[in-house]
C-alpha positions, 0 to 999 in steps of 0.5 A, a space after each residue: 510492553 504491548 501495543 495493539 491500537 484498534 480503530 472501528 470505522 462505519 464500513 467495512 475496512 478494505 484499501 489501507 496507507 501510512 503516510 510516508 512522512 514522518 510525523 512529530 512527535 511519533 503520530 500516525 497518519 493512514 489512510 483508509 478505504 470503505 469496500 461497500 457495495 455500492 457506488 457511493 464510498 468514501 476514505 478516511 483520514 485518521 491520525 492518533 493522539 496520546 493521552 494520559 489516563 487517570 493512573 495511569 503509568 504510559 499514555 494511550 494513543 487514540 486513533 481519530 478521524 480527521 478528515 472524510 474524502 466521498 469515493 466513487 465506488 470502493 478503493 483498489 488501492 490507496 498510496 501517499 506520496 512516496 515524496 514524504 520518504 527520506 530516499 526520495 529525489 534532492 530537490 523534491 521538499 522529502 526528506 525527514 524534515 518533511 513535517 506539515 505540508 500538503 502530502 498528496 493522496 492517490 486513489 484507484 477504482 474507476 479511475 485514479 484519482 489524486 487527493 490533497 491533504 493537509 492541515 485544516 488550518 494551512 488550508 485556511 490560513 498563514 500556509 506555514 504547515 504548522 501542526 496545531 495537535 498541542 505537541 502531541 498531547 491529546 488534541 485532536 485535528 481535523 484535515 481538510 483535501 480538495 481534489 487536486 487533480 482528477 485522472 480522467 480515462 485516457 479513452 475519453 472517445 468511450 463512456 466505459 472505463 476498465 476499471 483500475 486493480 491497483 497502481 503503483 506510485 515510484 519512489 524515485 520518480 514522485 512524478 510517476 503512477 504505474 497504474 493495472 487494469 481488466 482490460 490486460 492493459 498497464 499505463 504508465 501516467 506523469 501526474 504532474 501533466 496529468 497525460 499518459 506517458 505509455 500504456 502497454 498490453 501486459 498480459 492475455 487476461 486482467 492485470 490484478 497487481 504491480 510493483 516497482 523495483 528500487 530506480 525508476 526502470 523497472 515494474 514487474 506485473 501478476 494476472 488471471 493469466 497466472 505469470 508475472 511478468 517485467 517490464 523495462 522502461 527503456 524497452 518494452 517492445 518485451 516481457 520477459 515470465 518470470 514465473 507461471 503457476 503450474 496450472 496457470 492458476 491467477 497470481 492476486 497479489 506482488 511486492 518488491 523486497 524494497 531492500 532486496 529487489 532480487 525477492 518478489 513475493 506473490 500468491 493465487 487466488 484461495 491460496 493458502 501460501 505465499 510464493 517467494 520469487 528470485 528474479 534471477 532464477 526465473 520459474 521455480 519459486 526459492 521458497 514456499 510461506 504455508 502456516 496460513 489455514 486460510 486464503 492468504 489476501 496480503 502480504 508486505 515487506 519489511 521496509 527495514 530488512 531485505 528478511 523479513 516479511 508479512 503474510 495475512 490471511 482468512 485464518 485470522 492470523 499475520 504472521 511475520 517471517 524470518 528469511 534469511 537462510 529460505 536459500 539452504 532450507 524450507 522457512 517452516 515457522 513464523 518466527 511471530 504470529 498475531 490473532 486477529 478477532 476477525 479474517 485479515 483483509 489486508 495489511 501494509 508495513 510503516 516505511 516511516 516508521 518501521 516497528 508498526 505494521 498495520 491490519 484491515 478486518 471486518 470495521 476495524 483497522 489495527 496498528 500493531 507494535 512488531 
């Protein structure tokens, strides 16, 4: 049975993220961010409910907006706290029983911002964190939000800030976030104390994206200088360049394979192919994934498999690839292809429910069962 569910937003959808919590009744919680070329933008928190239509054998899922957050400028990235994941640190209140309760959300744009999202009844009354969505049968629940902490630009002597292009939230230490900026730096934040732990000049030009490896110490970044650089928080005096594009073309995005941290995926600006790197063999891609007839915009590793990856592009396609034999022979064809109704701007693979992938195109968010 093909399962595709669509939500239509009142604006172009750019950033998106799945919540890491295990929701009751196999429901979903996502955040999407608007792309409007003005100061006032929006983040919507989406939830799902199942309804049984007359004469229908299966219940159908509906996606609805449970909460709206006013956001200055478009979000360059949204992430939910990794504390909802089963592998979070012991004692952090995480794990597979992590129903209800507050869910932290972070966004980047002009600054790094943190938001706290809670069920409406919990925020206003009991504080038990219990969902009130009627066992998932069809009632809608609303969510409330409050700005938990506004991360002020650490250069407080200036009225200007350097826009943040991306960030990553450490899964093993959820107090740590690292942000990248057009001012060539990466900044490591302690979100519990709301302070900067350290800042490094990471690239020769703008930093466009970064990602933590598995564990708490290593992250990698890409940028306008065309390099992929590895950093170790235990010795930030130097970084390791593991790849340079042949003509120093800018690299736009970076995704680290959390199931096998030897592998990274990246792609160049205005490129139709995705580069797969093995950090043990620097300078030379293991394989290059073609398959798209338009510029690649997003890439996501499968959260439950070390050898599957999804790419999405301006050709309206989302492609899933099997890389299990890439060291022996080129990967020429995807194993699965989905054709969307427009250029796919973004893509996320749910870590809490890995059968589902979400894509954003035009003013729509779609979730697909893979």
